[in-house]
N, C-alpha and C positions, 0 to 999 in steps of 0.2 A: 662384300665385294664380288663383282661378277654376276650377282643375282639380278633378276629382273625386278625393277622397281614398280610397285603398284601405283597407278594414278588414282589419287583420291577422288571420290565422287563429289561434284559440286554440291554445295548446301542446297541450292534451289534447282536440283536436277529436273523436277517435274515442271518447273516454271509456272507454278500456280500460286506462288506467294502473293498475297494482297488481292487475290481474286475471290469470287464468290461462286459457290455451286449449290444447287438445290437437290436434295436427295429425297425421293418419294418412296416410302415403303419401309422405313426402319421399324422392325417389330420388337427386337430385344438385342441383347449384347451378342447373341449367337448369329445374327443375320448378316448376310453379305453386306447389306447397306450400312450396318453399323461399323463393320471392319473398314469399309471404304471411308466413312466419316473420320475414323481415327487416323487413317493414312493422310487424308487431306488436311486435317488439323496439324499433323506433324510437319506438313509442307507449308504451314502458315497460310492456309486457305480458309476463308470464312465459309462455314457450312450452315445452310438453311435446311430445315426439315419439313416434310409434309407427311402427316399421318392420318389415319382414317377416322379417328374418334377422339373425343375429349379424354377418355380413359387412357388411350395410347399416348396422347400428348403428355399426360402427367408422367407416364413411364419414361418416355424419351427425354423429357425435360430433366429428370433425375440423372439420366446417363450423360446428356450433353451439357448440363450446367444451366443455371438460372438465367443466364444472359443469351442463350442460344435462341435464335428465331425458330419457333416450332408452330407450324400452321396446321389446321385441321381441314382435311379434304377427303371425303369419301368419293372416289372417282366413279362410282356407280351413278352419280347424280351430276348432270351438267351444270346446275346452278352452283354447286360447291366448287366445281372446277373454275368457273368464272370468278367466284369469290376469291379463290386462291390466287388467281392471276392478278386480281386487283390488290390484294394484300402484299404480294411479292413486288408488284410495281411500286407500291408505296414505300416498301423497304429499299428498293433500288434507288428511288428518287432521294430518299433521306440519306442514303449512304453514298450517293453519287457514283454508282457503279452498276453495270449490267451483270447478268448471270453469265459466267464463263462456261457453265456446264449444268446439265440436268441428268440425274440418274433415275431410271425407271426400274425399281425393284419391287414390282407389284405383281402378285400372282394369287389367284383365288380359284378353287375348284368347288363347284356346287354339288358336293357329294351328298347323296341321300344317307341318312343315319344308318340305314340297313347296310349300305356299302361298307361303312366303317366297322360294323359289327360282324358281318358275314363275309366280307371280301367284296371286291369290285364286281359289278355286273358286267356282262359281255359288252363290248364297245357298241355293237349294233342296237343295244337296248338303251343307249344314251337318250335322254329326253330332249326335246326341243328347248324346254326351259333351262335345263342344266347347261346345254351347250351355249345357248345365247347369252345367259347371264355370265358364264365363265369367260366367254369371248369378250364381252363388253368390259369386264373388269381387268382381265389379264392382257388383252391385246389392244382393243380400241382405245383404252385409256392413254396409251402412248401417243396416238394420233391426236386425241383431244387435248392432252397436256401440251404437246408441241405447238398446236395451233393457238391455244389460249395464251401461252407464254412467249410467242414469237416476238412480241414487242419489247420484251425485256431481256432477250437473249443477245449476247454480244454477236457481232456479225461473223465472228469466227468461233463461236461456241461449239462445244462437243456434247452430244446427247448419247448416253450409253444405256442400253437395256440389258437386263439379266435374262438370258435364255437358258437352254440346256444343250448338252454336248451333241446330241443327235435327236432329230425328230422323225427319223426313218425306221427306228426299231420299234416294233409293236410290243412295248412293255405293258402287260395286261393291267398291272396295278396303277400305272400312270394314266392309262386310258385316254380320254378325250383331251387331256391337257397337252399332249404332244402335237396334235393337229393345230391347236390354238397357238402353241409356241412357234410352230412352223409359219403361221400367219403373222406372228409378231416379227419373225425374221424377215419375211417377205416385205413387211411394211417399211423396213429400214431403207430399202432401195427407193421406194416411192416417196418417202419423206425426204430423203437426201436429194432426189431429183426436184421435188417441189420447192424445197428451200433454196436450191441452187439458183433459182430465178431471181432471188433478191439478197442472197447472203452466201457465206462460206461455212454455214453451220453443218457439222458432220453428224451422221447417225451410224452408230456401230453397236454391236452386242458382244458381251462376254458370255460364252457358252460353257459352263463348267460341267464336269462329270458329277456323280452323286456326292452330295455334301451332307454333313451332319449338322442340320439346322432344326429349329423348332417347327418351321413350316413343313419340312420334309417328313418329320416324325408323324404328321397327321395323314400321310398317304398310306392306305392299306398295304401291308406287306413290304413296306419300304426297307425295313432293317435287313431282310434277307437279300434284297437287291443290292443294298449298300455293301454288304459283306462280300457278295460275288464280285461287284465292281472293284473292290479293293484287291481281290485276288487277281483280277484281270489286268490291273495296271502293270506297266513294265517294271516299276520299282516295288510292287507288292505293298503299296501304301496308298490309301485313299487321298483324293484331292482335298486339300485344306481350304477352309473358308478364306483364310488370309491370302492364299494364292489366287483365288478368284478376285478378291478385292484389289490385289496389286495390279491385276490386268485391267480392272476398271479404272484405277487411278492413271495408268499409262494411257488408256484411250481418252480420258478427260484432258490429258496433258497436251500441250503443243508439240511434245516429242513424237506424238503419233499423227501429226498434221497431214501426212500423206494417206491416211486410212479413212475410207468413207464407204458406207454400205457394206461393211464386213462383219463376219462372225469370228471372234477369237476363241478357239476351242481350248479349254483348260481341262484335260482329262488324264494327265500323266501317262499318255500313250495307250490308254485302254482300247481305243478304236482299232489298233493294229495287232491286238494281242488276244483275240477271242479264241484262237486255237493253241494257246499256251499248252505245252505238253502236260504239265501238272494238272491243269483243269480238265483236259481231255481224259487223262488217265483216271482221275477221280470219278468222272461221270461214267465212263465205260465200266470201271470196276464195280461201281454201285449197280449198274444195270445188270451185270452178270450175277 
């Protein structure tokens, strides 16, 4: 008596029940994309998957179940993107529903084997081939997928890309991926503007801080950066993959209908805490 009554959350809070979303880039059960898929399925949303190889399809099929639609598309090749668009269109016709959303969780860095063994080379030594190939897979693929799938996206669909919390810090081990993620972020505004001429499709990004994923483990020196980032958060605890996935689910949902061409940063306050007293003291004392 006298206490505040909690209002229960509606069962279909995300308003995605009965809708369909295509997720491109599930790698394994640790990936952001897989955590997004789990949340969507909990919301009674149908999840379609796009993966880069037949081997990856077999892995994801085991995770998603034998009835889940899993398509193969290596976004490095235009013909495979067009094939994916055709296969998804066939699925949409058969199920009599468009795509309510698209998740772009694709990132690839063309590291030289020597970079992985001896540490990253200086940024100014990045080769044209490395930069161009990484850009094509990690950034241009968003443009290509959006264009190829525009015919099957609902008029009010939501497209969400996975970015990073900041592209303005020169993290040596992340190297040329940061400028490419910056281009991905910039593309959101141009895609949103282009699509606004014929639809209400929205383009946003979730920009998480450092996460513990299989993909990140392949970045030279990542573990040390991750441990530092954890110390720099306001809560002293690293961002969880589930937290990034929850933000993606929100941006896919009509609940975020007023958001377009935005980056939703999920970093547990790290960006405001670089001068934390404990971190500063640890560095100064070590220097002495």
